[in-house]
HTML snippet that shows the backbone in 3Dmol.js (N, CA, C, O; Angstrom):
<script src="https://3Dmol.org/build/3Dmol-min.js"></script>
<div id="view" style="width:600px;height:400px;position:relative"></div>
<script>
const pdb = `
ATOM      1  N   UNK A   1       0.464  -1.061  -0.346  1.00  0.00           N
ATOM      2  CA  UNK A   1      -0.243   0.013  -0.038  1.00  0.00           C
ATOM      3  C   UNK A   1       1.112   1.408  -0.051  1.00  0.00           C
ATOM      4  O   UNK A   1       1.127   2.302  -0.896  1.00  0.00           O
ATOM      5  N   UNK A   2       1.996   1.286   0.932  1.00  0.00           N
ATOM      6  CA  UNK A   2       3.338   2.307   0.718  1.00  0.00           C
ATOM      7  C   UNK A   2       3.527   2.370  -0.487  1.00  0.00           C
ATOM      8  O   UNK A   2       3.228   3.449  -1.000  1.00  0.00           O
ATOM      9  N   UNK A   3       3.892   1.650  -1.090  1.00  0.00           N
ATOM     10  CA  UNK A   3       4.286   1.942  -2.552  1.00  0.00           C
ATOM     11  C   UNK A   3       3.588   2.436  -3.506  1.00  0.00           C
ATOM     12  O   UNK A   3       4.016   3.321  -4.247  1.00  0.00           O
ATOM     13  N   UNK A   4       2.262   1.844  -3.608  1.00  0.00           N
ATOM     14  CA  UNK A   4       1.192   2.924  -4.062  1.00  0.00           C
ATOM     15  C   UNK A   4       0.883   4.236  -3.308  1.00  0.00           C
ATOM     16  O   UNK A   4       0.403   4.941  -4.195  1.00  0.00           O
ATOM     17  N   UNK A   5       0.886   4.558  -2.798  1.00  0.00           N
ATOM     18  CA  UNK A   5       0.798   5.811  -2.217  1.00  0.00           C
ATOM     19  C   UNK A   5       1.859   6.388  -2.499  1.00  0.00           C
ATOM     20  O   UNK A   5       1.703   7.606  -2.595  1.00  0.00           O
ATOM     21  N   UNK A   6       3.223   5.918  -2.734  1.00  0.00           N
ATOM     22  CA  UNK A   6       3.810   6.878  -3.155  1.00  0.00           C
ATOM     23  C   UNK A   6       4.180   6.929  -4.637  1.00  0.00           C
ATOM     24  O   UNK A   6       5.244   7.427  -5.003  1.00  0.00           O
ATOM     25  N   UNK A   7       3.327   6.431  -5.449  1.00  0.00           N
ATOM     26  CA  UNK A   7       3.194   7.085  -6.714  1.00  0.00           C
ATOM     27  C   UNK A   7       3.809   5.715  -7.813  1.00  0.00           C
ATOM     28  O   UNK A   7       3.676   5.740  -9.037  1.00  0.00           O
ATOM     29  N   UNK A   8       4.715   4.189  -6.766  1.00  0.00           N
ATOM     30  CA  UNK A   8       4.536   3.365  -7.761  1.00  0.00           C
ATOM     31  C   UNK A   8       3.050   2.709  -8.531  1.00  0.00           C
ATOM     32  O   UNK A   8       1.903   2.614  -8.094  1.00  0.00           O
ATOM     33  N   UNK A   9       3.721   2.282  -9.993  1.00  0.00           N
ATOM     34  CA  UNK A   9       2.121   1.830 -10.654  1.00  0.00           C
ATOM     35  C   UNK A   9       2.108   0.563 -10.433  1.00  0.00           C
ATOM     36  O   UNK A   9       3.082  -0.182 -10.542  1.00  0.00           O
ATOM     37  N   UNK A  10       0.652   0.158 -10.010  1.00  0.00           N
ATOM     38  CA  UNK A  10       0.529  -1.026 -10.009  1.00  0.00           C
ATOM     39  C   UNK A  10       1.055  -2.354 -10.686  1.00  0.00           C
ATOM     40  O   UNK A  10       1.271  -3.362 -10.012  1.00  0.00           O
ATOM     41  N   UNK A  11       1.239  -2.306 -11.968  1.00  0.00           N
ATOM     42  CA  UNK A  11       1.972  -3.174 -12.803  1.00  0.00           C
ATOM     43  C   UNK A  11       3.505  -3.337 -12.306  1.00  0.00           C
ATOM     44  O   UNK A  11       4.070  -4.428 -12.375  1.00  0.00           O
ATOM     45  N   UNK A  12       4.155  -2.143 -11.784  1.00  0.00           N
ATOM     46  CA  UNK A  12       5.332  -2.922 -11.182  1.00  0.00           C
ATOM     47  C   UNK A  12       4.902  -3.272  -9.863  1.00  0.00           C
ATOM     48  O   UNK A  12       5.405  -4.268  -9.342  1.00  0.00           O
ATOM     49  N   UNK A  13       4.130  -2.668  -9.305  1.00  0.00           N
ATOM     50  CA  UNK A  13       3.804  -3.423  -7.837  1.00  0.00           C
ATOM     51  C   UNK A  13       3.575  -4.904  -8.047  1.00  0.00           C
ATOM     52  O   UNK A  13       3.688  -5.609  -7.044  1.00  0.00           O
ATOM     53  N   UNK A  14       3.183  -5.650  -9.527  1.00  0.00           N
ATOM     54  CA  UNK A  14       2.636  -6.735  -9.378  1.00  0.00           C
ATOM     55  C   UNK A  14       4.141  -7.740 -10.067  1.00  0.00           C
ATOM     56  O   UNK A  14       4.376  -8.911  -9.768  1.00  0.00           O
ATOM     57  N   UNK A  15       4.595  -7.267 -10.585  1.00  0.00           N
ATOM     58  CA  UNK A  15       6.061  -7.841 -11.186  1.00  0.00           C
ATOM     59  C   UNK A  15       6.854  -8.262  -9.841  1.00  0.00           C
ATOM     60  O   UNK A  15       7.246  -9.382  -9.513  1.00  0.00           O
ATOM     61  N   UNK A  16       6.949  -7.257  -9.288  1.00  0.00           N
ATOM     62  CA  UNK A  16       7.663  -7.117  -7.837  1.00  0.00           C
ATOM     63  C   UNK A  16       6.976  -8.468  -7.052  1.00  0.00           C
ATOM     64  O   UNK A  16       7.635  -9.465  -6.756  1.00  0.00           O
ATOM     65  N   UNK A  17       5.800  -8.336  -6.827  1.00  0.00           N
ATOM     66  CA  UNK A  17       5.126  -9.282  -5.921  1.00  0.00           C
ATOM     67  C   UNK A  17       5.295 -10.647  -6.663  1.00  0.00           C
ATOM     68  O   UNK A  17       5.119 -11.690  -6.032  1.00  0.00           O
ATOM     69  N   UNK A  18       5.658 -10.669  -8.084  1.00  0.00           N
ATOM     70  CA  UNK A  18       5.332 -12.480  -8.912  1.00  0.00           C
ATOM     71  C   UNK A  18       4.043 -12.486  -9.505  1.00  0.00           C
ATOM     72  O   UNK A  18       3.829 -13.331 -10.374  1.00  0.00           O
ATOM     73  N   UNK A  19       3.134 -11.678  -9.182  1.00  0.00           N
ATOM     74  CA  UNK A  19       2.040 -11.580  -9.716  1.00  0.00           C
ATOM     75  C   UNK A  19       1.666 -11.847 -11.547  1.00  0.00           C
ATOM     76  O   UNK A  19       1.993 -10.945 -12.318  1.00  0.00           O
ATOM     77  N   UNK A  20       1.147 -12.814 -11.972  1.00  0.00           N
ATOM     78  CA  UNK A  20       1.182 -13.035 -13.430  1.00  0.00           C
ATOM     79  C   UNK A  20       0.412 -11.930 -13.911  1.00  0.00           C
ATOM     80  O   UNK A  20       0.741 -11.540 -15.031  1.00  0.00           O
ATOM     81  N   UNK A  21      -0.705 -11.212 -13.249  1.00  0.00           N
ATOM     82  CA  UNK A  21      -1.567 -10.309 -13.960  1.00  0.00           C
ATOM     83  C   UNK A  21      -1.972  -9.099 -13.261  1.00  0.00           C
ATOM     84  O   UNK A  21      -2.942  -9.299 -12.529  1.00  0.00           O
ATOM     85  N   UNK A  22      -1.460  -7.702 -13.257  1.00  0.00           N
ATOM     86  CA  UNK A  22      -2.046  -6.614 -12.041  1.00  0.00           C
ATOM     87  C   UNK A  22      -3.522  -6.739 -11.335  1.00  0.00           C
ATOM     88  O   UNK A  22      -3.866  -6.306 -10.235  1.00  0.00           O
ATOM     89  N   UNK A  23      -4.317  -7.491 -12.344  1.00  0.00           N
ATOM     90  CA  UNK A  23      -6.008  -7.873 -11.739  1.00  0.00           C
ATOM     91  C   UNK A  23      -5.603  -8.814 -10.335  1.00  0.00           C
ATOM     92  O   UNK A  23      -6.452  -8.816  -9.443  1.00  0.00           O
ATOM     93  N   UNK A  24      -4.653  -9.411 -10.170  1.00  0.00           N
ATOM     94  CA  UNK A  24      -4.260 -10.170  -8.972  1.00  0.00           C
ATOM     95  C   UNK A  24      -3.779  -9.348  -7.885  1.00  0.00           C
ATOM     96  O   UNK A  24      -3.906  -9.525  -6.674  1.00  0.00           O
ATOM     97  N   UNK A  25      -3.107  -8.261  -8.630  1.00  0.00           N
ATOM     98  CA  UNK A  25      -2.893  -7.261  -7.450  1.00  0.00           C
ATOM     99  C   UNK A  25      -3.591  -6.557  -6.882  1.00  0.00           C
ATOM    100  O   UNK A  25      -3.206  -6.015  -5.846  1.00  0.00           O
ATOM    101  N   UNK A  26      -4.807  -6.355  -7.379  1.00  0.00           N
ATOM    102  CA  UNK A  26      -6.202  -5.455  -7.150  1.00  0.00           C
ATOM    103  C   UNK A  26      -6.497  -5.674  -6.305  1.00  0.00           C
ATOM    104  O   UNK A  26      -6.651  -4.696  -5.574  1.00  0.00           O
ATOM    105  N   UNK A  27      -6.912  -7.441  -5.512  1.00  0.00           N
ATOM    106  CA  UNK A  27      -7.032  -8.443  -4.362  1.00  0.00           C
ATOM    107  C   UNK A  27      -6.758  -7.470  -2.885  1.00  0.00           C
ATOM    108  O   UNK A  27      -7.491  -6.942  -2.049  1.00  0.00           O
ATOM    109  N   UNK A  28      -5.299  -7.578  -3.105  1.00  0.00           N
ATOM    110  CA  UNK A  28      -5.068  -6.845  -2.156  1.00  0.00           C
ATOM    111  C   UNK A  28      -4.693  -5.657  -1.809  1.00  0.00           C
ATOM    112  O   UNK A  28      -3.820  -5.451  -0.966  1.00  0.00           O
ATOM    113  N   UNK A  29      -5.299  -4.793  -2.411  1.00  0.00           N
ATOM    114  CA  UNK A  29      -4.788  -3.355  -2.562  1.00  0.00           C
ATOM    115  C   UNK A  29      -6.562  -2.689  -1.871  1.00  0.00           C
ATOM    116  O   UNK A  29      -7.629  -3.277  -2.051  1.00  0.00           O
ATOM    117  N   UNK A  30      -6.425  -1.681  -1.287  1.00  0.00           N
ATOM    118  CA  UNK A  30      -7.196  -0.678  -0.696  1.00  0.00           C
ATOM    119  C   UNK A  30      -6.964   0.557  -1.037  1.00  0.00           C
ATOM    120  O   UNK A  30      -5.755   0.734  -1.190  1.00  0.00           O
ATOM    121  N   UNK A  31      -7.785   1.776  -1.281  1.00  0.00           N
ATOM    122  CA  UNK A  31      -7.371   2.743  -1.291  1.00  0.00           C
ATOM    123  C   UNK A  31      -7.808   3.265   0.203  1.00  0.00           C
ATOM    124  O   UNK A  31      -8.816   2.808   0.742  1.00  0.00           O
ATOM    125  N   UNK A  32      -7.034   4.190   0.794  1.00  0.00           N
ATOM    126  CA  UNK A  32      -6.920   4.762   2.126  1.00  0.00           C
ATOM    127  C   UNK A  32      -8.174   6.173   1.531  1.00  0.00           C
ATOM    128  O   UNK A  32      -8.753   6.284   0.450  1.00  0.00           O
ATOM    129  N   UNK A  33      -8.210   6.998   2.685  1.00  0.00           N
ATOM    130  CA  UNK A  33      -9.503   7.927   2.655  1.00  0.00           C
ATOM    131  C   UNK A  33      -8.806   8.836   2.240  1.00  0.00           C
ATOM    132  O   UNK A  33      -9.504   9.700   1.710  1.00  0.00           O
ATOM    133  N   UNK A  34      -7.229   9.169   2.220  1.00  0.00           N
ATOM    134  CA  UNK A  34      -6.377  10.071   1.470  1.00  0.00           C
ATOM    135  C   UNK A  34      -6.646  10.340  -0.210  1.00  0.00           C
ATOM    136  O   UNK A  34      -6.947  11.328  -0.879  1.00  0.00           O
ATOM    137  N   UNK A  35      -6.305   8.581  -0.566  1.00  0.00           N
ATOM    138  CA  UNK A  35      -6.125   8.390  -1.842  1.00  0.00           C
ATOM    139  C   UNK A  35      -7.597   8.577  -2.640  1.00  0.00           C
ATOM    140  O   UNK A  35      -7.696   9.042  -3.775  1.00  0.00           O
ATOM    141  N   UNK A  36      -8.843   8.065  -1.713  1.00  0.00           N
ATOM    142  CA  UNK A  36      -9.923   8.496  -2.426  1.00  0.00           C
ATOM    143  C   UNK A  36     -10.353  10.377  -2.290  1.00  0.00           C
ATOM    144  O   UNK A  36     -11.058  11.020  -3.068  1.00  0.00           O
ATOM    145  N   UNK A  37      -9.806  10.757  -1.328  1.00  0.00           N
ATOM    146  CA  UNK A  37     -10.075  12.465  -1.486  1.00  0.00           C
ATOM    147  C   UNK A  37      -9.251  12.914  -2.882  1.00  0.00           C
ATOM    148  O   UNK A  37      -9.819  13.741  -3.596  1.00  0.00           O
ATOM    149  N   UNK A  38      -8.281  12.537  -3.194  1.00  0.00           N
ATOM    150  CA  UNK A  38      -7.467  13.019  -4.319  1.00  0.00           C
ATOM    151  C   UNK A  38      -8.022  12.523  -5.581  1.00  0.00           C
ATOM    152  O   UNK A  38      -7.955  13.083  -6.675  1.00  0.00           O
ATOM    153  N   UNK A  39      -8.543  11.477  -5.316  1.00  0.00           N
ATOM    154  CA  UNK A  39      -9.077  10.952  -6.971  1.00  0.00           C
ATOM    155  C   UNK A  39     -10.191  11.830  -6.733  1.00  0.00           C
ATOM    156  O   UNK A  39     -10.267  12.494  -7.767  1.00  0.00           O
ATOM    157  N   UNK A  40     -11.043  12.180  -5.992  1.00  0.00           N
ATOM    158  CA  UNK A  40     -12.473  12.786  -6.037  1.00  0.00           C
ATOM    159  C   UNK A  40     -12.198  14.305  -6.747  1.00  0.00           C
ATOM    160  O   UNK A  40     -12.951  14.890  -7.525  1.00  0.00           O
ATOM    161  N   UNK A  41     -10.593  14.858  -6.122  1.00  0.00           N
ATOM    162  CA  UNK A  41     -10.684  16.100  -5.973  1.00  0.00           C
ATOM    163  C   UNK A  41     -10.019  16.189  -7.495  1.00  0.00           C
ATOM    164  O   UNK A  41      -9.774  17.371  -7.737  1.00  0.00           O
ATOM    165  N   UNK A  42      -9.685  15.401  -8.491  1.00  0.00           N
ATOM    166  CA  UNK A  42      -9.364  15.747 -10.112  1.00  0.00           C
ATOM    167  C   UNK A  42     -10.518  15.719 -10.823  1.00  0.00           C
ATOM    168  O   UNK A  42     -10.612  16.208 -11.948  1.00  0.00           O
ATOM    169  N   UNK A  43     -11.323  15.229 -10.297  1.00  0.00           N
ATOM    170  CA  UNK A  43     -12.724  15.351 -11.003  1.00  0.00           C
ATOM    171  C   UNK A  43     -13.167  16.519 -11.633  1.00  0.00           C
ATOM    172  O   UNK A  43     -12.787  17.508 -11.006  1.00  0.00           O
ATOM    173  N   UNK A  44     -13.965  16.851 -12.847  1.00  0.00           N
ATOM    174  CA  UNK A  44     -14.778  17.869 -13.284  1.00  0.00           C
ATOM    175  C   UNK A  44     -16.091  18.159 -13.178  1.00  0.00           C
ATOM    176  O   UNK A  44     -16.774  17.241 -13.632  1.00  0.00           O
ATOM    177  N   UNK A  45     -16.853  19.258 -12.674  1.00  0.00           N
ATOM    178  CA  UNK A  45     -17.786  18.689 -12.216  1.00  0.00           C
ATOM    179  C   UNK A  45     -18.857  18.707 -13.938  1.00  0.00           C
ATOM    180  O   UNK A  45     -18.141  19.379 -14.681  1.00  0.00           O
ATOM    181  N   UNK A  46     -19.488  18.498 -14.346  1.00  0.00           N
ATOM    182  CA  UNK A  46     -20.362  18.417 -14.893  1.00  0.00           C
ATOM    183  C   UNK A  46     -21.012  19.745 -15.156  1.00  0.00           C
ATOM    184  O   UNK A  46     -21.742  20.412 -14.423  1.00  0.00           O
ATOM    185  N   UNK A  47     -20.403  20.062 -16.856  1.00  0.00           N
ATOM    186  CA  UNK A  47     -20.821  21.892 -17.094  1.00  0.00           C
ATOM    187  C   UNK A  47     -22.365  21.463 -17.474  1.00  0.00           C
ATOM    188  O   UNK A  47     -23.119  22.267 -16.925  1.00  0.00           O
ATOM    189  N   UNK A  48     -23.197  20.344 -18.324  1.00  0.00           N
ATOM    190  CA  UNK A  48     -24.110  20.681 -18.598  1.00  0.00           C
ATOM    191  C   UNK A  48     -25.291  20.662 -17.373  1.00  0.00           C
ATOM    192  O   UNK A  48     -24.814  20.231 -16.323  1.00  0.00           O
ATOM    193  N   UNK A  49     -26.488  20.973 -17.292  1.00  0.00           N
ATOM    194  CA  UNK A  49     -27.481  20.699 -16.209  1.00  0.00           C
ATOM    195  C   UNK A  49     -28.314  19.245 -16.810  1.00  0.00           C
ATOM    196  O   UNK A  49     -28.286  19.110 -18.034  1.00  0.00           O
ATOM    197  N   UNK A  50     -28.807  18.519 -16.262  1.00  0.00           N
ATOM    198  CA  UNK A  50     -29.411  17.392 -16.747  1.00  0.00           C
ATOM    199  C   UNK A  50     -30.594  17.915 -17.179  1.00  0.00           C
ATOM    200  O   UNK A  50     -31.211  18.886 -16.742  1.00  0.00           O
ATOM    201  N   UNK A  51     -30.976  16.810 -18.528  1.00  0.00           N
ATOM    202  CA  UNK A  51     -32.051  17.391 -19.096  1.00  0.00           C
ATOM    203  C   UNK A  51     -33.249  16.647 -18.886  1.00  0.00           C
ATOM    204  O   UNK A  51     -32.739  15.608 -18.467  1.00  0.00           O
ATOM    205  N   UNK A  52     -34.463  16.438 -18.876  1.00  0.00           N
ATOM    206  CA  UNK A  52     -35.377  15.381 -18.537  1.00  0.00           C
ATOM    207  C   UNK A  52     -35.694  15.334 -19.886  1.00  0.00           C
ATOM    208  O   UNK A  52     -35.816  16.208 -20.744  1.00  0.00           O
ATOM    209  N   UNK A  53     -35.858  13.474 -19.889  1.00  0.00           N
ATOM    210  CA  UNK A  53     -35.707  12.949 -21.145  1.00  0.00           C
ATOM    211  C   UNK A  53     -37.085  12.989 -21.925  1.00  0.00           C
ATOM    212  O   UNK A  53     -37.984  12.717 -21.129  1.00  0.00           O
ATOM    213  N   UNK A  54     -37.552  13.220 -23.141  1.00  0.00           N
ATOM    214  CA  UNK A  54     -38.625  13.422 -23.802  1.00  0.00           C
ATOM    215  C   UNK A  54     -38.890  12.561 -24.768  1.00  0.00           C
ATOM    216  O   UNK A  54     -38.184  12.738 -25.761  1.00  0.00           O
ATOM    217  N   UNK A  55     -39.672  11.667 -24.844  1.00  0.00           N
ATOM    218  CA  UNK A  55     -39.650  10.509 -25.808  1.00  0.00           C
ATOM    219  C   UNK A  55     -40.116  11.077 -27.208  1.00  0.00           C
ATOM    220  O   UNK A  55     -40.829  12.075 -27.103  1.00  0.00           O
ATOM    221  N   UNK A  56     -39.881  10.679 -28.405  1.00  0.00           N
ATOM    222  CA  UNK A  56     -40.798  11.078 -29.619  1.00  0.00           C
ATOM    223  C   UNK A  56     -41.775  10.706 -29.576  1.00  0.00           C
ATOM    224  O   UNK A  56     -42.044   9.782 -28.808  1.00  0.00           O
ATOM    225  N   UNK A  57     -42.863  11.366 -30.517  1.00  0.00           N
ATOM    226  CA  UNK A  57     -44.306  10.914 -30.369  1.00  0.00           C
ATOM    227  C   UNK A  57     -44.225   9.539 -31.194  1.00  0.00           C
ATOM    228  O   UNK A  57     -45.220   8.919 -30.819  1.00  0.00           O
ATOM    229  N   UNK A  58     -43.548   8.772 -32.111  1.00  0.00           N
ATOM    230  CA  UNK A  58     -43.827   7.972 -32.171  1.00  0.00           C
ATOM    231  C   UNK A  58     -43.417   7.073 -31.405  1.00  0.00           C
ATOM    232  O   UNK A  58     -44.074   6.090 -31.746  1.00  0.00           O
ATOM    233  N   UNK A  59     -42.750   6.776 -30.584  1.00  0.00           N
ATOM    234  CA  UNK A  59     -42.627   5.937 -29.550  1.00  0.00           C
ATOM    235  C   UNK A  59     -43.482   5.909 -28.631  1.00  0.00           C
ATOM    236  O   UNK A  59     -43.894   4.789 -28.330  1.00  0.00           O
ATOM    237  N   UNK A  60     -43.981   6.977 -27.956  1.00  0.00           N
ATOM    238  CA  UNK A  60     -45.328   7.464 -27.360  1.00  0.00           C
ATOM    239  C   UNK A  60     -46.047   6.160 -28.096  1.00  0.00           C
ATOM    240  O   UNK A  60     -45.993   4.962 -27.817  1.00  0.00           O
ATOM    241  N   UNK A  61     -46.696   6.829 -29.080  1.00  0.00           N
ATOM    242  CA  UNK A  61     -47.940   5.878 -30.083  1.00  0.00           C
ATOM    243  C   UNK A  61     -47.568   4.795 -29.832  1.00  0.00           C
ATOM    244  O   UNK A  61     -48.084   4.334 -28.813  1.00  0.00           O
ATOM    245  N   UNK A  62     -46.359   3.698 -30.704  1.00  0.00           N
ATOM    246  CA  UNK A  62     -45.693   2.902 -30.228  1.00  0.00           C
ATOM    247  C   UNK A  62     -46.324   1.876 -29.011  1.00  0.00           C
ATOM    248  O   UNK A  62     -47.006   0.856 -29.115  1.00  0.00           O
ATOM    249  N   UNK A  63     -45.849   2.523 -27.931  1.00  0.00           N
ATOM    250  CA  UNK A  63     -46.123   2.018 -26.224  1.00  0.00           C
ATOM    251  C   UNK A  63     -47.461   2.024 -26.179  1.00  0.00           C
ATOM    252  O   UNK A  63     -48.114   0.997 -25.999  1.00  0.00           O
ATOM    253  N   UNK A  64     -48.045   3.347 -26.362  1.00  0.00           N
ATOM    254  CA  UNK A  64     -49.702   3.253 -26.052  1.00  0.00           C
ATOM    255  C   UNK A  64     -50.532   1.918 -27.390  1.00  0.00           C
ATOM    256  O   UNK A  64     -51.759   1.831 -27.330  1.00  0.00           O
ATOM    257  N   UNK A  65     -50.008   1.284 -28.142  1.00  0.00           N
ATOM    258  CA  UNK A  65     -50.471   0.824 -28.606  1.00  0.00           C
ATOM    259  C   UNK A  65     -50.196  -0.623 -28.611  1.00  0.00           C
ATOM    260  O   UNK A  65     -50.652  -1.313 -29.522  1.00  0.00           O
ATOM    261  N   UNK A  66     -49.462  -1.156 -27.635  1.00  0.00           N
ATOM    262  CA  UNK A  66     -49.003  -2.434 -26.848  1.00  0.00           C
ATOM    263  C   UNK A  66     -49.966  -2.946 -25.751  1.00  0.00           C
ATOM    264  O   UNK A  66     -49.675  -3.944 -25.091  1.00  0.00           O
TER     265      UNK A  66
END
`;
const viewer = $3Dmol.createViewer("view");
viewer.addModel(pdb, "pdb");
viewer.setStyle({}, {cartoon: {color: "spectrum"}});
viewer.zoomTo();
viewer.render();
</script>
C-alpha cells in the first residue's frame, strides 16, 4: 500500500510480487481515505444541467399501442 501511495505503478508492484496479472494485485489493494479524496479532487463537475428525457411521438404511439 505504501508503494502505491508513493506513486509506484500497480503493474510494477505486481511484477515485484510475482503476480502474473495486475488484476491479481488489485485483490490486495485498498485505497485509504486520502487517496479517495485525491481522486475525487481531480474530477471536473459536469458543465451541462441534466435535461429530462422527452420520448418522440412515434415511440409514445408505439407504446400506447401495446
